[in-house]
N, C-alpha and C positions, 0 to 999 in steps of 0.2 A: 773464878778459878776453874769451875767445871767447863766453861767454854774453852779455856786455854788447853786443858787436858784433852778434850775431844778433838781439838784442832791438831794435836801432835800426831795423831794416828790416822792411818789411811781408812777411807770409807769403804764399806762393803755394800753388796747389792741388797735391795729391799726384800727380795724373795728369801735370801739367806737369813735375814733378820727375822722374817716371819717363821721360818722353820726352827730357828734357834729359840724363838719365843715359845713355840709349841713344845720344845723339849727342855725348857728352862726349869730350874729347881723351884720348889714352893716359895711362896712369898716371903716367909720368915727367913729361910736360909739365904734367899736373894738379898733381903734387907741386911742380914748380918754380914755377908760378904761385901756388900756395898759400904758398910761402915768401916770395915778393915781396909778396904781399898781407899776410901777417902782419908783414913788416918795415915796410911803409908804415903800417899801422894802429898799429904799436907807436910810431911817431914821434908820432902824434896822441894816443896814450893813455899816453905815458910820464909820469913824475912831474914832470919839468921843465915839460912842456907844460901839465900840469894845474895846476902851481903858478902859471905865468904866467896861465892862464885865470882861476884863482882870484883872483890879484892884480888882474887887469883887472876882474873882477866886483866885487871889493871896492872898487876905485877908481871903479867905474861911477857911483856916486852923485855923486862930485865932478866927474869928467871930463865926464859927460853934461850938466853945466850950461854947459860951454864949447862954443859952436857948432862950432868947427873940430874939437874932440876928438870930439864926437858924430858928425860926418860921418866922421871917420877910423875910429871904432869900428865904425860900420855897414859901412864899406868893407872893413875887416879881417874882420869877421864874414862878409860875403858871400864874400870871397876864401877864407876858411878852409872854408866850407861847399862852395864850388865845387871846391876842391882835394880835399876828402874825397870828393865825389861822383865826381870824375874818377878818383881812385885806386880807388874801389869798382868803377866801370865797367870800369876797365882790368884789375884783378887779382882782384876778389872775386866774379865772377858764379858760377863753379862752386862756390866755397867757400860762398857764400850759399845756393845751392840745396841743398848738402849739409846745411848747418846747419838750413835750413828743413825739409828732409825728416826730419832727426833730431827737430826740435821737433814736427813733425806726428806722427811715430811715437810720441814720448814722450806727447803729448797723447792719442793714440788708446789707448796702453797704459794711461795713467792713467784714461781713461774706461772702458776695458775692465775695469781693476781695480775701479773704483768700481761698474761694473755687476755684476761678479762678486761684489763684496762685498755689494751690495744683494741680489743673487740668493741668495748664501749665507745672508744674514741672513733672507731670506724662507723659504729652505729650512729653516733652523734653527728659525725660528718655526713653520713648518708641521709640522716634526718634533715640536716641543714640543707643539703643539696635538694632533697625531695621538697622541702618547704620552699626553697627558692624557685624550683621548677613549678611547683603548684602556684606560687605567687605570680610567676611569669605567665603561666597558662591562664590564670585568672585575669591578669591584666590584659593579656592578649584577647581573652574572651570578652571582657568588658569593652575593650577598644573596638573589637569587631562588632559587638552588640550595639555600641553607640554609633559606629559608622553605618551599620545596617539600619538602625533606627532613624538616623539622620537622612539616609537615602530614602527610606520609606516616607518620612515626613516631607522631604523635598518632592518625591514622586506624587504624594497626595496633594501637596500644594500646587504642583504643576497640573495635576489632573483637575483640581478644583478651578484653577484659572482657565484651563481649557474648557471645562464644563460651563463655567460662567460665560466665557466668550462664545461658546456654542449656543447657550441659551439666549444670550443677548443677540447674537446674529440670527438665531431662529425667530426670536420675538420681532426683530427688525424686519425679517423677511415676511413674517405673518402680518405685521402691521402694513408693510408695503403691499402685500397681496390683498389685504383688506381694503386699503385705500384704492388700489388699482381696481379691485372688484367693484367697490362702491362707485368709483369714477366711471368704470365701464358700464355698470348698471344704470347710473344716472344718465350717461350719454345714450345708452340704449333706450331708456325710458323717455328721454327728452324728445318731445314731438312724436312719441310712440305710445299712446295711452293703452294700447293693448297689452303691454307688459307692465305688470304691477309689482311694486316692492312689498313683499309679504311682511316685512318688519314695520311698515308704515301703518299706523292705526287709522289714518284718514285716507287710505287708498280708495279709488273710485267704487269698488264693490262694497267696501265697508260703509262708505258714505251713502250709497244707495240703500243699504239695509237700515241705516239710522234714519234716512229720509222716510222709509216705509214705517218705521216705528214712530216717527213724528206724527204721521197721519193716523196711526192706530191709537196713540195715547194723547199727546198734547192737543192735536186738532180736535179730537172727539170731546175732550174736556172743555175746550174753549167754545166749541160749537154749542154744547149744552148751556153754557153760561150766556152765550150771545143770543140765544133764542128768546124772542119777546112775543107777547101776545099781539096778534095782528100781522106779524112778519111771516113771510113765506119761507119755505125751505130753500128755494132758489135764491132769494135775497140774502139770507144768512150765509149760505155757502159761497155766494158771489163776493161778499165782504171778506171772507177768509181767503178766497183765492186771489183777490186783488191785493190783499196785504202781503202774501208771500211772493206774488209777482213783482210788486214794487221792491220788496226786500232783495229779491234776486237781481233785479235791474241795478239797484244801488250798489250791491256787492260787486257785480260785474264791472261797473264803472270805477269804483274805488280801488279794486284789486288791480285793474289795468293801469290806473293813474299811479298807484304806489309802485308798481313794478317799473313803469317808465321813469318815475322820479329816481328810483334807486339806480337804474341803468345810467341815467344822465349824470347823477352825482359821481358814480364810479368812473364814468368816461371822462368827465371834465369837472373836477371838484371846484374850480374857480367860479364858474357861472351856472353849474348844474344843467348844462345843455349838452347834448350829444349830436355830433354831425357825422358820426362814422357808421350809422345804421345799427344793426343788431350786434350785441356783444358776443364774445366767444362763448362756446357751450359751457365751459367750466364756470365762468362768472354767472351765467344765467342759472345754472344749477344751484349755486350758492344763494342767489337772490330768491329762488323758489323756496329753498330750505329756510332762509331767513323769514320769509312770509309765513311759512307753516309754524315756525317757533314763536312768532309774535302774534299769534291769533288772539289770545286773551286781551292784549292791549289794543289791537286793531278793531275788534268788534265792540269794544265798550262804548266808544263815541257813537257808533252807528245804532246801537241799541237805544241809547238816550234819544237820538234824533227820531227814530221810528216811534218810540213810545210817546214822544211829545207830539208828533204829527197825527197819531191815531189815538189821542187821549179821549176823543169823543166816542171812540168805539168801545162799548161796554163800560164797565167801571174802571177808572184809571188805576185803582188799587187791586184789581182782580189778579189773583195769583195765577189762574189759568192763562190769562192774557200775557202776563210777564213771562211765564214759562214758554208759551207758544212763540212769542216774538224772539226771546233769547235763543231758543233752539233753532228757529228759522234763520236768524242772522248767522249763527255759528255754522250751520250746515251750508247755507248759500255762500258764505265767505270761503269755506274750505273747498267747495266745488269751483269757485271762481278763480282760486289760485293754483288749480291743477294746470298741468301743461300737456296738451291744451286744456282750456277750461271745460268743465262738464256743462252739459246743456239741458235745460228744463223746457219741455214742450207743453205749452198751455192749451193745446188742442186745435182742431180745425175750426172752420167757420160753422156757424149754426146751420142745422139741417144737412150737414155733410154726412156722408156714409161713414159709419163707425168701422175703424180698423181694430178688430178684436185681438189682433196680435200685439197691439200697442196699448190698448186701453181695456180696463175692466169696467163692467156695468155696476152702477151704484145700487139702486133699489128697483129699477124697472128693466124690462127687456125690450129690445127694438133694434133698428138698424140705422136710424137717423139721430143725429146729435141734438139734444135739447140744451144742455149747459154742462160746462166743465166742473168737476169736483176737485180733482187733484192732478198735478202735472205729471207727465211721464219723464223719466230720467234717461238721458243718453250719455254715452261715454264722452262724446264731444259733438259739436255741431255736425250734422249729417253722419254721425257715427252710429255704432251698434247700440241697441236698446239694453239698458241695464236694469231698469225697474219700470213696470207698467204703471200708467196713470189710471185715474178713475173718472168716469163721466156718467151723465144721466141721459138715457135715450128718451125719445118721445113715446 
């Protein structure tokens, strides 16, 4: 009912409502006038009054055709409206203002709610758009990251392949250079003993040093064991010298025979004979390397033959004898398989003038040769001296 009453009257400004509130009567008088206003408006809005008005409106179509009734109806309607305006002016000013203020606040709140709703919708839409943009940027970022990562991996893979190919090619070149250098060195050393391979343990200079150590160590030990009562120094040294001279001769022959046999087998495997003369340098180099690598097997048979032939020389079980013969065979064989073979000079004829540039004196001094003690070592026959020999002058 209150809502219907407030809707029948025009709204006023909110500022006027505030001013009127500031000059409104005290709460009790305002409450009392409100009660009167509600009682008066209830009379007009009661069910009976509404029924009467409804009946009048229903009978309006009939009564309005009668002139006196039409005048009476208009007079009653004007009286009713005037009474209602009088009641409203008398009792409803403050109440109207209050309801108008409520309506204004309600409208403002509704408008504020609608504004807030629209703003919230815009914010939500903006958030959704921002979220979609963020997701798109994130997807683009991950896509770009994955593409860049894949490109880097591909680049690393290509770089690894290139590095591997480079290392492989570098290794192949180094191997080729090594082989070429080795081949060039071998060809340079072939028939040129003045150039030595420093990586070869048994190169001529090393063999000469080991041959000198043989004289200082094994020769001395065997000489002491070989000395017997009644034998002279010359006889004992002569036995040792003859032993190494025979070993050297056998090694020279066996090394030459082995090399010739290998050349023949390579040249004509069917019958082991060669009719083409000397082999190519490359094959000869391989044969010489083969002879050097098979030294332990090659000298084993020769050691047994020498030991058997000279079993009457000292005790057959003598350790100094075994060491001396084994060392002589090894060094003489290595000297014999050099290219060209190294040469041992067992001295000039007896009573010859001593060449002190080639030989050292044993225990005496003099200018004429009495007997040889140890052979001199030359790089090859008629070649330069590598190690001096030892002899005893008269």
